[in-house]
C-alpha positions as CSV (number, residue, x, y, z in Angstrom):
1,M,-10.0,-30.1,40.2
2,A,-10.5,-32.1,37.1
3,L,-8.9,-31.7,33.7
4,R,-10.4,-29.0,31.6
5,M,-8.6,-30.1,28.4
6,D,-7.6,-33.6,27.4
7,A,-4.6,-34.5,25.2
8,A,-6.6,-34.2,22.0
9,A,-7.9,-30.7,22.9
10,L,-4.4,-29.6,23.8
11,R,-3.1,-30.9,20.5
12,V,-5.7,-28.9,18.6
13,F,-5.0,-25.8,20.6
14,L,-1.3,-26.0,20.0
15,D,-1.8,-26.5,16.3
16,Q,-4.1,-23.5,16.1
17,V,-2.2,-21.1,18.4
18,F,1.5,-22.1,17.8
19,P,1.5,-23.7,14.3
20,Q,5.1,-22.7,13.8
21,V,6.3,-25.2,16.4
22,A,3.4,-27.5,17.2
23,D,4.7,-30.4,15.1
24,E,7.9,-30.5,17.2
25,F,6.1,-31.7,20.3
26,E,4.1,-34.8,21.2
27,I,1.9,-35.3,24.3
28,I,2.8,-38.7,25.8
29,T,0.9,-38.7,29.1
30,L,-1.7,-36.4,30.7
31,Q,-3.1,-36.7,34.2
32,E,-4.4,-34.2,36.6
33,H,-1.5,-31.9,37.5
34,Y,1.0,-34.0,35.5
35,L,2.0,-34.1,31.8
36,E,4.8,-35.7,29.8
37,V,5.6,-34.3,26.4
38,A,8.3,-35.2,23.9
39,L,10.5,-33.0,21.7
40,K,11.1,-34.7,18.4
41,V,14.8,-33.8,18.1
42,K,15.9,-32.8,14.6
43,N,19.1,-31.2,13.2
44,K,17.7,-27.7,13.9
45,H,17.7,-28.4,17.6
46,L,21.4,-29.3,17.8
47,R,24.3,-27.0,18.7
48,P,27.9,-27.5,17.7
49,G,29.1,-30.8,19.1
50,G,25.9,-32.6,18.2
51,T,24.0,-32.1,21.5
52,V,20.6,-30.5,21.9
53,S,20.8,-26.8,22.4
54,G,19.8,-25.0,25.6
55,P,17.1,-23.0,23.9
56,S,15.5,-26.2,22.5
57,I,15.6,-27.7,26.0
58,F,14.0,-24.5,27.4
59,A,11.3,-24.6,24.7
60,L,10.4,-28.2,25.7
61,A,10.2,-27.2,29.4
62,D,8.1,-24.2,28.5
63,V,5.7,-26.1,26.3
64,A,5.3,-28.9,28.8
65,A,4.5,-26.5,31.6
66,Y,2.2,-24.4,29.4
67,L,0.2,-27.4,28.3
68,N,0.1,-28.7,31.9
69,V,-1.4,-25.5,33.1
70,L,-3.9,-25.2,30.2
71,S,-5.0,-28.8,30.9
72,M,-6.3,-27.6,34.2
73,I,-7.6,-24.0,33.4
74,G,-8.8,-24.5,29.8
75,P,-7.8,-22.8,26.5
76,K,-6.3,-19.5,27.6
77,A,-3.6,-18.5,25.2
78,L,-2.8,-15.4,27.3
79,A,-1.4,-17.5,30.1
80,V,2.3,-16.4,29.9
81,T,5.6,-17.4,31.4
82,T,6.7,-14.9,34.1
83,N,9.7,-16.8,35.4
84,C,11.9,-19.7,34.5
85,G,14.9,-21.2,36.3
86,I,16.6,-24.0,34.5
87,D,19.6,-26.2,35.4
88,F,21.4,-28.1,32.6
89,M,22.8,-31.1,34.4
90,R,24.2,-33.4,31.8
91,K,24.6,-33.7,28.0
92,P,21.5,-35.2,26.3
93,R,21.9,-38.6,24.6
94,A,23.0,-38.3,21.0
95,N,20.2,-38.9,18.4
96,A,17.5,-39.3,21.1
97,D,14.3,-37.4,21.6
98,L,13.7,-35.6,24.9
99,I,10.9,-36.0,27.3
100,A,9.7,-33.4,29.8
101,K,7.9,-34.6,32.9
102,S,5.9,-31.6,34.2
103,Q,4.3,-31.4,37.6
104,L,1.9,-28.6,38.4
105,V,3.0,-27.6,41.9
106,K,0.5,-24.8,42.6
107,L,-2.5,-23.5,40.7
108,G,-3.8,-20.2,42.1
109,R,-6.2,-17.6,40.7
110,S,-3.4,-15.5,39.1
111,L,-0.3,-17.7,39.1
112,A,0.6,-21.3,38.4
113,V,3.9,-22.9,39.4
114,T,5.4,-26.0,37.7
115,Q,8.5,-28.1,37.8
116,C,9.9,-30.1,35.0
117,L,12.5,-32.8,34.7
118,I,13.8,-33.4,31.2
119,Y,15.2,-36.8,30.1
120,S,16.7,-38.2,26.9
121,V,14.5,-41.1,25.8
122,G,16.0,-44.3,27.2
123,D,17.9,-42.6,30.0
124,C,16.9,-42.6,33.7
125,K,19.0,-39.5,34.7
126,P,17.6,-36.1,33.9
127,V,19.5,-33.8,31.6
128,A,17.8,-30.7,32.9
129,R,15.5,-29.4,35.6
130,A,13.2,-26.3,35.2
131,N,10.9,-24.4,37.5
132,L,8.4,-22.2,35.6
133,T,5.8,-19.7,36.8
134,Y,2.9,-18.6,34.7
135,S,0.7,-15.5,35.0
136,L,-2.9,-16.5,34.4
137,P,-5.4,-14.2,32.6
138,P,-8.4,-13.0,34.7
139,S,-11.5,-15.1,34.7
140,G,-13.6,-14.7,31.6
141,I,-10.7,-14.0,29.3
142,Q,-10.3,-16.9,26.8
143,A,-7.8,-15.5,24.3
Protein backbone atom coordinates (compact mmCIF):
# COMPACT_ATOMS: atom_id res chain seq x y z
CA MET A 1 0.00 0.00 0.00
CA ALA A 2 1.45 3.35 -1.05
CA LEU A 3 1.43 6.61 0.87
CA ARG A 4 -1.87 8.51 0.55
CA MET A 5 -0.45 11.73 2.06
CA ASP A 6 3.10 13.05 1.82
CA ALA A 7 4.83 15.19 4.45
CA ALA A 8 3.60 18.46 2.90
CA ALA A 9 -0.03 17.25 2.87
CA LEU A 10 0.27 16.06 6.49
CA ARG A 11 1.65 19.47 7.48
CA VAL A 12 -1.28 21.29 5.84
CA PHE A 13 -3.75 18.89 7.48
CA LEU A 14 -2.20 19.38 10.92
CA ASP A 15 -2.23 23.17 10.47
CA GLN A 16 -5.93 23.10 9.50
CA VAL A 17 -7.27 20.52 11.98
CA PHE A 18 -5.03 21.14 15.02
CA PRO A 19 -3.78 24.75 14.69
CA GLN A 20 -3.48 25.04 18.49
CA VAL A 21 -0.49 22.62 18.54
CA ALA A 22 0.61 22.23 14.91
CA ASP A 23 3.62 24.55 15.22
CA GLU A 24 5.09 22.38 18.01
CA PHE A 25 5.80 19.44 15.67
CA GLU A 26 8.00 18.95 12.63
CA ILE A 27 7.90 15.95 10.29
CA ILE A 28 11.48 14.75 9.77
CA THR A 29 11.10 11.52 7.78
CA LEU A 30 8.15 9.84 6.09
CA GLN A 31 8.19 6.45 4.41
CA GLU A 32 5.55 3.80 3.90
CA HIS A 33 4.52 2.65 7.44
CA TYR A 34 7.26 4.75 9.09
CA LEU A 35 7.41 8.35 10.28
CA GLU A 36 9.75 10.47 12.38
CA VAL A 37 8.44 13.66 13.94
CA ALA A 38 10.12 16.12 16.30
CA LEU A 39 8.68 17.99 19.25
CA LYS A 40 10.26 21.43 19.43
CA VAL A 41 10.68 21.52 23.21
CA LYS A 42 9.87 24.84 24.83
CA ASN A 43 9.48 25.98 28.42
CA LYS A 44 5.77 25.04 28.41
CA HIS A 45 6.74 21.37 27.86
CA LEU A 46 8.87 21.20 30.99
CA ARG A 47 7.96 19.95 34.43
CA PRO A 48 9.65 20.86 37.71
CA GLY A 49 13.27 19.79 37.54
CA GLY A 50 13.62 20.94 33.93
CA THR A 51 12.72 17.69 32.18
CA VAL A 52 10.08 17.22 29.48
CA SER A 53 6.72 16.36 31.04
CA GLY A 54 4.99 13.03 30.55
CA PRO A 55 1.96 14.64 28.88
CA SER A 56 4.27 16.34 26.34
CA ILE A 57 5.98 13.01 25.57
CA PHE A 58 2.56 11.37 25.21
CA ALA A 59 1.45 14.16 22.84
CA LEU A 60 4.51 13.55 20.66
CA ALA A 61 3.83 9.79 20.49
CA ASP A 62 0.15 10.42 19.71
CA VAL A 63 0.85 12.96 16.96
CA ALA A 64 3.53 10.74 15.41
CA ALA A 65 1.25 7.71 15.37
CA TYR A 66 -1.72 9.74 14.09
CA LEU A 67 0.27 11.23 11.21
CA ASN A 68 1.75 7.82 10.40
CA VAL A 69 -1.74 6.33 10.13
CA LEU A 70 -3.07 9.26 8.09
CA SER A 71 -0.14 9.01 5.68
CA MET A 72 -1.49 5.57 4.73
CA ILE A 73 -5.29 6.14 4.87
CA GLY A 74 -5.61 9.78 3.81
CA PRO A 75 -7.01 12.86 5.58
CA LYS A 76 -9.48 11.36 8.04
CA ALA A 77 -9.68 13.60 11.10
CA LEU A 78 -12.01 11.15 12.83
CA ALA A 79 -9.32 8.49 13.23
CA VAL A 80 -9.06 8.47 17.02
CA THR A 81 -6.80 6.99 19.66
CA THR A 82 -8.51 4.06 21.37
CA ASN A 83 -5.58 2.79 23.41
CA CYS A 84 -2.11 3.88 24.46
CA GLY A 85 0.49 2.22 26.63
CA ILE A 86 3.62 4.21 27.34
CA ASP A 87 6.81 3.37 29.22
CA PHE A 88 8.95 6.28 30.42
CA MET A 89 12.43 4.75 30.49
CA ARG A 90 14.86 7.59 31.19
CA LYS A 91 15.01 11.32 31.66
CA PRO A 92 15.16 13.27 28.39
CA ARG A 93 18.28 15.27 27.69
CA ALA A 94 18.11 18.84 28.99
CA ASN A 95 17.46 21.53 26.37
CA ALA A 96 17.01 19.02 23.55
CA ASP A 97 14.09 18.47 21.20
CA LEU A 98 12.51 15.03 21.12
CA ILE A 99 12.08 12.74 18.12
CA ALA A 100 9.42 10.04 17.83
CA LYS A 101 10.11 7.15 15.46
CA SER A 102 6.72 5.65 14.67
CA GLN A 103 6.25 2.27 12.98
CA LEU A 104 2.83 1.22 11.67
CA VAL A 105 2.57 -2.40 12.83
CA LYS A 106 -0.92 -3.25 11.54
CA LEU A 107 -3.33 -1.39 9.30
CA GLY A 108 -6.76 -3.00 9.12
CA ARG A 109 -10.19 -1.81 8.01
CA SER A 110 -11.23 -0.52 11.43
CA LEU A 111 -8.05 -0.45 13.56
CA ALA A 112 -4.44 0.61 13.16
CA VAL A 113 -1.67 -0.34 15.58
CA THR A 114 1.57 1.62 15.92
CA GLN A 115 4.66 1.57 18.07
CA CYS A 116 6.86 4.58 18.83
CA LEU A 117 10.30 5.00 20.27
CA ILE A 118 11.06 8.50 21.52
CA TYR A 119 14.58 9.89 21.73
CA SER A 120 16.24 13.11 22.81
CA VAL A 121 17.98 14.62 19.79
CA GLY A 122 21.61 13.49 19.89
CA ASP A 123 20.97 10.48 22.16
CA CYS A 124 20.85 6.86 20.97
CA LYS A 125 18.89 5.48 23.95
CA PRO A 126 15.12 5.96 23.92
CA VAL A 127 13.48 7.99 26.67
CA ALA A 128 10.07 6.39 26.11
CA ARG A 129 8.27 3.64 24.24
CA ALA A 130 4.60 3.83 23.29
CA ASN A 131 2.12 1.47 21.64
CA LEU A 132 -0.99 3.17 20.26
CA THR A 133 -4.15 1.82 18.64
CA TYR A 134 -6.44 3.96 16.48
CA SER A 135 -10.04 3.41 15.50
CA LEU A 136 -10.47 4.23 11.81
CA PRO A 137 -13.65 5.81 10.46
CA PRO A 138 -15.71 3.71 8.03
CA SER A 139 -14.87 4.04 4.33
CA GLY A 140 -16.26 7.14 2.73
CA ILE A 141 -16.07 9.29 5.86
CA GLN A 142 -13.44 12.01 5.39
CA ALA A 143 -13.99 14.35 8.32
